[in-house]
Residue frames as a rotation matrix with the C-alpha (Angstrom) as fourth column:
MET 1
-0.856 -0.487 0.174 -11.39
-0.517 0.791 -0.329 7.23
0.022 -0.371 -0.928 5.07
SER 2
-0.278 0.791 -0.545 -14.04
-0.132 0.531 0.837 4.49
0.951 0.305 -0.043 4.75
ILE 3
0.219 0.519 0.826 -16.37
-0.937 -0.126 0.327 4.07
0.273 -0.845 0.459 7.66
ILE 4
0.888 0.154 -0.433 -15.59
-0.128 0.988 0.089 0.36
0.441 -0.023 0.897 7.51
ILE 5
0.035 -0.983 -0.182 -11.96
0.358 0.182 -0.916 0.94
0.933 -0.033 0.358 8.23
VAL 6
-0.439 -0.077 0.895 -12.79
-0.617 -0.698 -0.362 3.18
0.653 -0.712 0.259 11.19
VAL 7
0.635 0.715 0.293 -15.20
-0.742 0.457 0.491 0.67
0.217 -0.529 0.821 12.58
PHE 8
0.731 -0.393 -0.558 -12.73
0.232 0.912 -0.339 -2.27
0.642 0.119 0.758 12.00
THR 9
-0.347 -0.893 0.286 -10.07
0.057 -0.324 -0.944 -0.22
0.936 -0.312 0.163 13.80
ALA 10
-0.175 0.346 0.922 -12.28
-0.890 -0.456 0.003 0.57
0.421 -0.820 0.388 16.73
ILE 11
0.891 0.449 -0.066 -13.32
-0.409 0.858 0.311 -3.08
0.197 -0.250 0.948 17.09
SER 12
0.396 -0.806 -0.440 -9.67
0.378 0.580 -0.722 -4.17
0.837 0.120 0.534 16.87
VAL 13
-0.514 -0.586 0.627 -8.64
-0.347 -0.526 -0.776 -1.75
0.785 -0.616 0.067 19.67
VAL 14
0.364 0.687 0.629 -11.53
-0.921 0.165 0.353 -3.21
0.138 -0.708 0.693 21.83
PHE 15
0.866 -0.126 -0.483 -10.10
0.054 0.986 -0.161 -6.70
0.496 0.113 0.861 21.12
GLY 16
-0.071 -0.997 0.033 -6.61
0.200 -0.047 -0.979 -5.50
0.977 -0.063 0.202 22.18
LEU 17
-0.303 0.038 0.952 -7.83
-0.834 -0.493 -0.246 -3.87
0.460 -0.869 0.181 25.33
ALA 18
0.696 0.648 0.308 -9.69
-0.711 0.564 0.420 -7.11
0.099 -0.512 0.853 26.31
ILE 19
0.646 -0.585 -0.490 -6.65
0.279 0.779 -0.562 -9.24
0.711 0.226 0.666 25.51
ASP 20
-0.401 -0.842 0.361 -4.58
-0.040 -0.378 -0.925 -7.04
0.915 -0.385 0.118 27.66
TYR 21
-0.046 0.493 0.869 -7.15
-0.918 -0.363 0.157 -6.74
0.393 -0.791 0.470 30.56
PHE 22
0.858 0.505 0.090 -7.75
-0.507 0.809 0.296 -10.44
0.077 -0.300 0.951 30.71
ASN 23
-0.012 -0.959 0.284 -3.97
-0.853 0.158 0.497 -11.09
-0.521 -0.236 -0.820 30.60
VAL 24
0.921 0.388 -0.045 -4.57
-0.340 0.741 -0.580 -13.59
-0.192 0.549 0.814 27.71
GLU 25
0.185 -0.914 -0.361 -0.69
-0.600 0.186 -0.778 -13.82
0.778 0.361 -0.514 27.04
GLN 26
-0.593 -0.463 0.659 -0.16
-0.806 0.341 -0.484 -15.23
0.000 -0.818 -0.575 30.66
LEU 27
0.246 0.781 0.574 -3.29
-0.676 0.563 -0.475 -17.47
-0.694 -0.271 0.667 30.33
LEU 28
0.824 -0.031 -0.566 -2.03
-0.468 0.524 -0.711 -19.00
0.319 0.851 0.417 27.07
SER 29
-0.203 -0.973 -0.111 1.31
-0.692 0.223 -0.687 -19.59
0.693 -0.063 -0.718 28.66
THR 30
-0.464 0.083 0.882 -0.26
-0.812 0.359 -0.461 -21.32
-0.355 -0.930 -0.099 31.66
VAL 31
0.555 0.783 0.282 -2.64
-0.559 0.601 -0.572 -23.40
-0.617 0.160 0.771 29.60
THR 32
0.907 -0.153 -0.392 -0.12
-0.276 0.487 -0.829 -24.50
0.318 0.860 0.399 26.97
GLY 33
0.740 -0.673 -0.008 3.08
0.413 0.444 0.795 -24.50
-0.532 -0.591 0.607 29.01
LEU 34
0.284 -0.617 0.734 4.78
0.825 -0.233 -0.515 -22.39
0.489 0.752 0.442 26.23
GLN 35
-0.322 -0.477 -0.818 7.03
0.757 -0.649 0.080 -19.57
-0.569 -0.593 0.570 27.27
SER 36
0.771 0.546 -0.327 6.03
0.336 -0.785 -0.521 -16.11
-0.541 0.292 -0.789 26.29
ASN 37
-0.311 -0.893 -0.326 8.73
-0.075 -0.319 0.945 -15.76
-0.947 0.319 0.032 23.48
TYR 38
-0.014 0.281 -0.960 8.86
-0.873 -0.472 -0.125 -15.65
-0.488 0.835 0.252 19.66
GLY 39
-0.838 -0.393 0.379 8.92
-0.208 0.872 0.444 -19.38
-0.505 0.293 -0.812 18.99
LEU 40
-0.208 0.876 0.435 5.23
0.554 0.472 -0.686 -19.76
-0.806 0.098 -0.584 18.30
ILE 41
0.644 0.445 -0.622 4.88
-0.190 -0.695 -0.693 -16.69
-0.741 0.565 -0.363 16.11
GLY 42
-0.391 -0.790 -0.472 8.00
-0.788 0.022 0.616 -17.86
-0.476 0.612 -0.631 14.14
VAL 43
-0.742 0.167 0.649 6.21
0.302 0.948 0.100 -21.22
-0.599 0.270 -0.754 13.56
ILE 44
0.319 0.948 0.016 3.17
0.499 -0.154 -0.853 -19.37
-0.806 0.280 -0.522 12.35
MET 45
0.294 -0.289 -0.911 5.22
-0.669 -0.743 0.020 -17.22
-0.683 0.604 -0.411 10.02
LEU 46
-0.783 -0.621 -0.012 6.71
-0.482 0.595 0.644 -20.34
-0.393 0.510 -0.765 8.49
PHE 47
-0.394 0.752 0.529 3.22
0.588 0.648 -0.484 -21.91
-0.707 0.120 -0.697 8.26
ASN 48
0.511 0.598 -0.617 2.05
-0.071 -0.687 -0.723 -18.79
-0.857 0.414 -0.309 6.45
ALA 49
-0.253 -0.693 -0.675 5.02
-0.820 -0.217 0.530 -19.10
-0.514 0.687 -0.514 4.02
TYR 50
-0.913 -0.008 0.407 3.92
0.122 0.948 0.293 -22.79
-0.388 0.317 -0.865 3.31
ILE 51
0.065 0.994 0.092 0.36
0.480 0.049 -0.876 -21.62
-0.875 0.101 -0.473 2.74
LEU 52
0.389 -0.003 -0.921 1.54
-0.578 -0.780 -0.242 -19.15
-0.717 0.626 -0.305 0.10
MET 53
-0.734 -0.652 -0.192 3.63
-0.611 0.509 0.606 -21.82
-0.297 0.562 -0.772 -1.58
TYR 54
-0.639 0.541 0.546 0.58
0.432 0.840 -0.327 -24.27
-0.636 0.027 -0.771 -1.46
LEU 55
0.470 0.803 -0.367 -1.67
0.160 -0.487 -0.859 -21.59
-0.868 0.345 -0.357 -3.16
GLY 56
-0.006 -0.516 -0.857 0.97
-0.846 -0.454 0.279 -20.86
-0.533 0.726 -0.434 -5.74
VAL 57
-0.912 -0.303 0.276 1.21
-0.175 0.897 0.405 -24.59
-0.371 0.321 -0.871 -6.58
LYS 58
-0.163 0.926 0.341 -2.57
0.560 0.371 -0.741 -24.75
-0.812 0.070 -0.579 -6.90
VAL 59
0.513 0.384 -0.767 -2.58
-0.395 -0.688 -0.609 -21.97
-0.762 0.616 -0.202 -9.39
GLY 60
-0.465 -0.755 -0.462 0.27
-0.801 0.137 0.583 -23.64
-0.377 0.641 -0.668 -11.39
GLY 61
-0.828 0.218 0.517 -1.76
0.263 0.965 0.015 -26.88
-0.495 0.148 -0.856 -11.48
ALA 62
0.265 0.955 -0.135 -4.92
0.318 -0.219 -0.922 -24.93
-0.910 0.202 -0.362 -12.51
ARG 63
0.063 -0.287 -0.956 -2.96
-0.777 -0.615 0.133 -23.31
-0.626 0.735 -0.262 -15.35
LYS 64
-0.891 -0.443 -0.106 -2.15
-0.410 0.679 0.609 -26.73
-0.198 0.585 -0.786 -16.73
LYS 65
-0.639 0.701 0.315 -5.60
0.520 0.696 -0.495 -28.20
-0.566 -0.153 -0.810 -16.12
TYR 66
0.370 0.918 -0.143 -7.55
0.505 -0.328 -0.799 -25.27
-0.780 0.223 -0.585 -17.55
GLY 67
0.167 -0.401 0.901 -5.07
0.986 0.050 -0.160 -24.23
0.019 0.915 0.403 -20.26
VAL 68
0.997 0.071 -0.028 -4.14
0.073 -0.996 0.056 -20.67
-0.024 -0.058 -0.998 -19.08
ASP 69
0.315 -0.937 0.154 -0.66
0.841 0.200 -0.503 -19.91
0.440 0.288 0.851 -20.38
TYR 70
0.071 -0.439 -0.896 1.85
0.551 -0.731 0.402 -17.48
-0.832 -0.522 0.190 -18.85
PRO 71
-0.897 -0.418 -0.141 2.03
0.323 -0.406 -0.855 -14.57
0.301 -0.813 0.499 -18.80
ASP 72
-0.137 0.957 0.255 -1.81
-0.106 -0.270 0.957 -14.31
0.985 0.104 0.139 -18.66
MET 73
-0.876 -0.128 0.465 -2.79
-0.445 -0.158 -0.882 -13.56
0.187 -0.979 0.082 -15.08
TYR 74
-0.256 0.900 0.352 -6.45
-0.381 0.241 -0.893 -14.54
-0.889 -0.362 0.281 -15.58
ALA 75
-0.715 0.185 0.674 -8.42
0.639 0.565 0.522 -16.53
-0.284 0.804 -0.522 -18.12
ASP 76
-0.881 0.418 -0.223 -10.54
-0.471 -0.821 0.323 -14.48
-0.048 0.389 0.920 -20.42
VAL 77
-0.568 0.727 0.386 -14.12
0.193 0.574 -0.796 -15.68
-0.800 -0.378 -0.466 -19.45
HIS 78
0.291 0.794 -0.534 -15.70
-0.405 -0.404 -0.821 -13.89
-0.867 0.455 0.204 -22.37
HIS 79
0.252 -0.320 -0.913 -13.51
-0.950 0.098 -0.297 -15.48
0.184 0.942 -0.280 -25.08
ALA 80
-0.645 -0.547 0.534 -12.85
-0.633 0.774 0.028 -18.92
-0.429 -0.320 -0.845 -23.41
LYS 81
-0.583 0.392 -0.711 -14.08
-0.357 0.663 0.658 -22.15
0.730 0.638 -0.246 -25.04
ASN 82
0.017 0.532 -0.847 -15.19
0.719 0.582 0.380 -23.32
0.694 -0.615 -0.373 -21.53
LYS 83
0.040 0.135 0.990 -16.49
-0.336 -0.931 0.140 -20.35
0.941 -0.339 0.008 -19.57
LYS 84
0.939 0.331 0.097 -16.94
-0.184 0.245 0.952 -22.52
0.291 -0.911 0.291 -16.39
ASN 85
0.542 -0.799 -0.261 -13.35
0.832 0.554 0.032 -23.76
0.119 -0.235 0.965 -16.47
ALA 86
-0.214 -0.563 0.799 -12.10
0.387 -0.799 -0.460 -20.14
0.897 0.210 0.389 -17.03
ASN 87
0.443 0.468 0.765 -14.13
-0.490 -0.588 0.644 -18.99
0.751 -0.660 -0.031 -14.06
ILE 88
0.957 -0.104 -0.270 -12.77
0.273 0.627 0.729 -21.81
0.093 -0.772 0.629 -11.83
PHE 89
0.095 -0.993 0.066 -9.19
0.882 0.053 -0.468 -20.87
0.462 0.102 0.881 -12.84
ASN 90
-0.156 -0.120 0.981 -9.85
-0.005 -0.993 -0.122 -17.22
0.988 -0.024 0.154 -12.09
CYS 91
0.750 0.511 0.419 -11.19
-0.401 -0.151 0.903 -18.05
0.525 -0.846 0.092 -8.73
ILE 92
0.737 -0.588 -0.333 -8.21
0.674 0.675 0.300 -20.25
0.048 -0.445 0.894 -7.87
GLN 93
-0.225 -0.795 0.563 -5.89
0.739 -0.516 -0.433 -17.42
0.635 0.318 0.704 -9.15
ARG 94
0.114 0.376 0.920 -7.88
-0.231 -0.890 0.393 -14.79
0.966 -0.258 -0.015 -7.15
ALA 95
0.958 0.163 -0.238 -7.56
0.157 0.397 0.904 -16.82
0.242 -0.903 0.355 -3.94
HIS 96
0.218 -0.964 -0.153 -3.84
0.976 0.219 0.009 -16.78
0.025 -0.151 0.988 -4.27
GLN 97
-0.305 -0.383 0.872 -3.60
0.520 -0.834 -0.184 -13.15
0.798 0.397 0.454 -5.37
ASN 98
0.517 0.565 0.643 -5.82
-0.263 -0.610 0.748 -11.92
0.815 -0.556 -0.167 -2.50
SER 99
0.844 -0.363 -0.395 -3.60
0.531 0.458 0.713 -13.86
-0.078 -0.811 0.579 -0.02
LEU 100
-0.146 -0.940 0.309 -0.59
0.956 -0.214 -0.198 -12.15
0.253 0.266 0.930 -1.45
GLU 101
-0.025 0.292 0.956 -2.42
0.162 -0.943 0.292 -8.76
0.986 0.162 -0.024 -1.15
GLN 102
0.869 0.489 0.075 -3.08
-0.039 -0.084 0.996 -9.48
0.493 -0.869 -0.054 2.58
GLN 103
0.417 -0.761 -0.497 0.58
0.782 0.579 -0.231 -10.23
0.464 -0.292 0.837 3.35
PRO 104
-0.441 -0.611 0.657 1.99
0.224 -0.784 -0.579 -6.77
0.869 -0.108 0.482 4.15
MET 105
0.120 0.548 0.828 -0.77
-0.730 -0.516 0.447 -6.15
0.673 -0.658 0.339 6.76
PHE 106
0.895 0.277 -0.350 -0.57
-0.032 0.822 0.568 -9.59
0.445 -0.497 0.745 8.19
LEU 107
0.209 -0.913 -0.350 3.18
0.784 0.370 -0.499 -9.57
0.585 -0.170 0.793 8.61
THR 108
-0.432 -0.332 0.839 3.20
-0.111 -0.903 -0.414 -5.97
0.895 -0.272 0.353 9.93
VAL 109
0.310 0.598 0.739 0.57
-0.802 -0.253 0.541 -6.59
0.510 -0.761 0.402 12.69
SER 110
0.817 -0.147 -0.557 2.11
0.290 0.940 0.178 -9.99
0.498 -0.308 0.811 13.46
ALA 111
-0.157 -0.988 0.010 5.46
0.635 -0.109 -0.764 -8.32
0.756 -0.113 0.645 14.09
LEU 112
-0.446 -0.010 0.895 4.11
-0.410 -0.887 -0.213 -5.49
0.796 -0.462 0.391 16.19
ALA 113
0.625 0.724 0.291 1.70
-0.611 0.222 0.760 -7.53
0.486 -0.653 0.581 18.29
SER 114
0.693 -0.306 -0.653 4.34
0.424 0.905 0.025 -10.11
0.583 -0.295 0.757 19.06
GLN 115
-0.284 -0.819 0.498 6.58
-0.057 -0.504 -0.862 -7.47
0.957 -0.273 0.097 20.79
LYS 116
-0.536 0.124 0.835 4.39
-0.834 -0.228 -0.502 -7.68
0.128 -0.966 0.226 23.89
TYR 117
0.262 0.777 0.572 1.97
-0.730 0.548 -0.409 -10.54
-0.632 -0.310 0.710 23.13
PRO 118
-0.619 -0.534 -0.576 4.02
-0.786 0.418 0.456 -13.23
-0.003 0.734 -0.679 21.25
LEU 119
-0.887 0.262 0.380 1.70
0.226 0.965 -0.137 -16.21
-0.403 -0.035 -0.915 22.24
VAL 120
0.075 0.948 -0.308 -1.45
0.123 -0.315 -0.941 -14.15
-0.990 0.033 -0.140 21.45
ALA 121
0.066 -0.157 -0.985 0.09
-0.875 -0.484 0.019 -13.16
-0.480 0.861 -0.169 18.18
GLY 122
-0.862 -0.493 -0.118 0.91
-0.486 0.737 0.469 -16.78
-0.145 0.462 -0.875 17.38
VAL 123
-0.528 0.800 0.285 -2.64
0.492 0.561 -0.666 -18.03
-0.693 -0.211 -0.690 18.24
ALA 124
0.301 0.730 -0.613 -4.25
-0.114 -0.611 -0.783 -15.16
-0.947 0.306 -0.100 16.38
GLY 125
-0.232 -0.515 -0.825 -1.88
-0.898 -0.213 0.386 -15.67
-0.375 0.830 -0.412 13.41
PHE 126
-0.943 0.016 0.332 -2.80
0.081 0.980 0.181 -19.35
-0.322 0.198 -0.926 13.33
VAL 127
-0.051 0.997 -0.060 -6.52
0.400 -0.034 -0.916 -18.32
-0.915 -0.071 -0.397 13.19
VAL 128
0.235 -0.019 -0.972 -5.66
-0.651 -0.746 -0.143 -15.99
-0.722 0.666 -0.187 10.28
CYS 129
-0.667 -0.642 -0.379 -3.84
-0.715 0.405 0.570 -18.73
-0.212 0.651 -0.729 8.46
ILE 130
-0.754 0.484 0.444 -6.56
0.421 0.875 -0.240 -21.33
-0.505 0.006 -0.863 8.89
GLY 131
0.213 0.853 -0.476 -9.06
0.098 -0.503 -0.859 -18.70
-0.972 0.136 -0.190 7.75
ARG 132
-0.058 -0.384 -0.921 -6.93
-0.855 -0.457 0.244 -18.04
-0.515 0.802 -0.302 4.70
LEU 133
-0.966 -0.242 0.090 -7.01
-0.176 0.872 0.457 -21.74
-0.189 0.426 -0.885 3.78
ALA 134
-0.294 0.938 0.183 -10.75
0.607 0.331 -0.722 -21.97
-0.738 -0.101 -0.667 4.27
TYR 135
0.235 0.325 -0.916 -11.13
-0.349 -0.851 -0.392 -18.82
-0.907 0.412 -0.087 2.16
ALA 136
-0.475 -0.554 -0.684 -9.05
-0.828 0.018 0.561 -20.27
-0.299 0.832 -0.467 -0.61
ALA 137
-0.914 0.162 0.372 -10.74
0.201 0.977 0.067 -23.65
-0.353 0.135 -0.926 -0.46
GLY 138
0.010 0.995 -0.102 -14.16
0.460 -0.095 -0.883 -22.00
-0.888 -0.038 -0.459 -0.82
TYR 139
0.230 -0.027 -0.973 -13.12
-0.591 -0.798 -0.118 -19.60
-0.773 0.603 -0.199 -3.49
SER 140
-0.723 -0.660 -0.204 -11.35
-0.575 0.412 0.706 -22.39
-0.382 0.628 -0.678 -5.54
THR 141
-0.413 0.611 0.676 -14.68
0.404 0.788 -0.465 -24.15
-0.816 0.081 -0.573 -6.09
GLY 142
-0.765 0.096 0.637 -15.55
0.594 -0.277 0.755 -21.57
0.249 0.956 0.155 -8.77
ASP 143
0.381 0.920 0.094 -18.20
0.686 -0.349 0.638 -19.95
0.620 -0.179 -0.764 -6.58
PRO 144
-0.447 -0.642 0.623 -16.91
0.095 -0.727 -0.680 -16.68
0.889 -0.245 0.386 -5.20
LYS 145
0.378 0.671 0.639 -19.64
-0.631 -0.319 0.708 -16.61
0.678 -0.670 0.302 -2.50
LYS 146
0.873 0.024 -0.487 -18.09
0.233 0.857 0.460 -19.69
0.428 -0.515 0.742 -0.91
ARG 147
-0.245 -0.965 0.093 -14.80
0.364 -0.181 -0.914 -17.73
0.898 -0.190 0.396 -0.02
SER 148
0.158 0.311 0.937 -16.79
-0.716 -0.617 0.326 -16.46
0.680 -0.723 0.125 3.02
ALA 149
0.806 0.165 -0.568 -15.97
0.226 0.801 0.554 -19.77
0.547 -0.575 0.609 4.70
GLY 150
-0.148 -0.957 -0.250 -12.75
0.807 0.029 -0.590 -18.08
0.572 -0.289 0.768 5.73
PHE 151
0.370 0.396 0.841 -14.44
0.031 -0.910 0.415 -15.22
0.929 -0.127 -0.349 7.38
PHE 152
0.951 0.045 -0.305 -13.42
0.291 0.203 0.935 -16.35
0.104 -0.978 0.180 10.86
GLY 153
0.071 -0.997 -0.006 -9.86
0.966 0.070 -0.249 -15.51
0.249 0.012 0.968 10.06
TYR 154
0.023 -0.007 1.000 -10.76
0.144 -0.990 -0.010 -11.86
0.989 0.144 -0.022 10.59
PHE 155
0.973 0.226 0.042 -11.12
-0.022 -0.088 0.996 -12.49
0.229 -0.970 -0.081 14.37
GLY 156
0.431 -0.876 -0.215 -7.40
0.868 0.337 0.364 -13.37
-0.246 -0.344 0.906 14.41
LEU 157
-0.284 -0.501 0.818 -6.64
0.741 -0.656 -0.145 -10.23
0.609 0.565 0.557 12.36
LEU 158
0.577 0.555 0.599 -8.71
-0.002 -0.733 0.681 -8.09
0.816 -0.394 -0.422 14.76
ALA 159
0.923 -0.277 -0.266 -6.70
0.333 0.231 0.914 -9.42
-0.192 -0.933 0.305 17.73
LEU 160
-0.014 -0.983 0.182 -3.33
0.992 0.010 0.127 -8.79
-0.126 0.182 0.975 15.96
LEU 161
-0.163 -0.029 0.986 -4.37
0.465 -0.884 0.050 -5.29
0.870 0.466 0.158 14.86
GLY 162
0.818 0.497 0.288 -5.72
-0.012 -0.486 0.874 -4.42
0.575 -0.718 -0.392 18.36
CYS 163
0.708 -0.633 -0.313 -2.50
0.568 0.248 0.785 -5.67
-0.419 -0.734 0.535 20.14
SER 164
-0.107 -0.789 0.605 -0.46
0.942 -0.276 -0.192 -3.81
0.318 0.549 0.773 17.58
TRP 165
0.286 0.325 0.901 -2.19
0.135 -0.945 0.297 -0.56
0.949 0.037 -0.314 18.40
LEU 166
0.993 0.100 -0.067 -1.55
0.071 -0.038 0.997 -1.20
0.097 -0.994 -0.045 22.19
VAL 167
0.328 -0.943 -0.049 2.02
0.909 0.301 0.290 -1.83
-0.259 -0.139 0.956 21.56
CYS 168
-0.209 -0.445 0.871 2.38
0.690 -0.698 -0.191 1.39
0.693 0.561 0.453 19.65
PHE 169
0.597 0.541 0.593 0.43
-0.020 -0.728 0.685 3.39
0.802 -0.421 -0.424 22.18
GLU 170
0.926 -0.270 -0.265 2.57
0.311 0.147 0.939 2.03
-0.214 -0.952 0.220 25.02
GLN 171
0.022 -0.976 0.217 5.83
0.997 0.039 0.071 2.87
-0.078 0.215 0.974 23.16
LEU 172
-0.171 -0.045 0.984 4.55
0.424 -0.905 0.032 6.37
0.889 0.423 0.174 22.73
GLY 173
-0.934 -0.335 0.121 4.08
0.034 -0.422 -0.906 6.59
0.355 -0.842 0.406 26.49
PHE 174
-0.143 0.936 0.322 0.27
-0.783 -0.306 0.542 6.31
0.606 -0.175 0.776 26.72
ASP 175
-0.836 0.067 0.545 -1.29
-0.369 0.666 -0.648 4.22
-0.406 -0.743 -0.532 29.59
THR 176
-0.586 0.550 -0.596 -3.39
-0.513 0.317 0.797 1.52
0.627 0.773 0.096 27.95
ASN 177
-0.887 0.283 -0.366 -4.98
0.451 0.700 -0.553 0.21
0.100 -0.656 -0.749 31.04
VAL 178
-0.720 0.644 0.257 -8.30
-0.486 -0.733 0.476 1.76
0.495 0.218 0.841 30.11
ILE 179
0.145 0.848 -0.509 -10.51
-0.047 0.520 0.853 -1.05
0.988 -0.100 0.116 31.16
GLY 180
-0.332 -0.338 -0.881 -8.84
0.816 0.366 -0.448 -1.44
0.473 -0.867 0.154 34.54
LYS 181
-0.997 -0.065 -0.042 -9.40
0.077 -0.881 -0.468 2.25
-0.007 -0.469 0.883 35.27
LEU 182
-0.420 0.908 0.004 -13.06
-0.573 -0.269 0.774 2.12
0.704 0.322 0.633 34.03
ILE 183
0.070 0.459 -0.886 -13.81
0.330 0.827 0.455 -0.89
0.941 -0.324 -0.093 36.37
LYS 184
-0.664 -0.418 -0.620 -12.30
0.716 -0.115 -0.689 0.82
0.216 -0.901 0.376 39.51
């Protein structure tokens, strides 16, 4: 297993423990006036669906603009008449493809986290979605380095992943009040 995955998991569990310890779910309910239920996470799932549709439409428009016919997934940069346009198309396509690749994980951790932390999951999911849009906007410029504009979306993913771990641990019967016990 990659060390990056292990570190990412450890950081996410710390995020989840902090969210639980500071009772962020109740704080969000108090601040926003929203009930701790599935309404917000449902809206975020719909927002996510519209983002995927939007990115798909962007690819369709780029196909017409840059002359990339179906069924070709990408433009052949090495044989294209205009290498810059082929690269721009590929970046737009890649932004959409990467978003699709991330969906199973995003939907899984959103569903798990929302079992105990529905408002936290909604806010974290919103951060992920806005990060995804920023990622796609940066990538679609034709400069792959600009995709890092959406890096902040990983903070939402860390929160979702951490809360998901806590939900699973609690369902297995483990006491997740680690921070509270350490402070006493």
